[in-house]
C-alpha positions in Angstrom: 131.4 98.5 90.0 133.2 100.5 87.5 131.5 101.9 84.6 132.8 102.8 81.2 130.7 104.3 78.4 131.8 105.1 74.8 129.6 106.2 72.1 130.8 106.4 68.5 129.6 108.1 65.5 130.9 106.3 62.7 132.3 107.9 59.5 134.0 106.1 56.7 137.6 106.3 56.7 137.9 108.0 60.1 139.1 105.1 62.2 140.1 101.5 62.2 137.6 99.6 64.2 139.9 96.9 65.3 142.5 99.4 66.5 139.8 101.1 68.7 138.7 97.7 69.9 142.3 96.6 70.8 142.7 99.9 72.9 139.4 99.2 74.7 140.6 95.6 75.4 144.1 96.8 76.7 142.3 99.5 78.8 140.0 96.8 80.3 142.9 94.5 80.9 144.9 97.2 82.7 141.8 98.0 84.8 141.3 94.3 85.5 137.7 94.4 84.1 135.8 93.2 81.2 133.9 95.4 78.8 130.4 94.7 77.3 130.2 95.9 73.8 126.5 96.2 73.1 125.6 96.7 69.5 122.0 97.8 68.8 120.4 97.6 65.4 123.1 95.0 64.4 121.8 94.9 60.7 123.2 98.6 60.3 126.8 97.4 60.4 126.3 95.8 57.0 125.5 99.3 55.5 128.9 100.5 56.9 130.6 97.7 55.0 131.5 95.7 58.0 131.4 91.9 58.0 129.5 91.1 61.3 130.7 87.3 61.3 134.4 88.5 60.8 134.1 91.2 63.4 132.7 88.8 66.1 135.3 86.2 65.3 138.1 88.7 65.8 136.6 89.9 69.1 136.2 86.3 70.4 139.6 85.2 69.1 141.7 88.3 70.1 140.1 90.4 72.6 139.4 88.4 75.7 138.2 91.4 77.8 135.4 92.3 75.5 132.1 90.5 75.7 129.8 91.0 72.7 126.0 91.4 72.8 123.9 92.0 69.7 120.4 93.4 69.8 117.7 94.0 67.3 114.3 95.5 67.3 112.9 93.1 64.7 112.6 89.4 65.7 114.8 87.4 63.6 116.9 90.0 61.9 120.1 89.2 64.0 120.1 85.9 62.1 119.9 87.7 58.8 122.7 90.1 59.8 124.9 87.2 60.5 
C-alpha cells in the first residue's frame, strides 16, 4: 500500500485550495491511486471563509481520485457545518 500524507497550515491569501486539490488529484491519477482527504473539526472551515457544501460538490464533481471524509468531535456538528 502506498502512503501519502500532507498537512496544511492555512493562512488567508496564501494558496488557492482548489488548485492544491487539483494537483493532488492529478498526482493520484498519475500514480494510479485514490487519495483520502480526511477533514477533522469540519466546522472550522467556515471560520476560514470556505463554503463546505461548495467544496464537497467541487471535489465530487471534478476530482475523481479524491475521497472525502468529514469528522467532528461533537455529535451532530457536521450537519450544522453543512
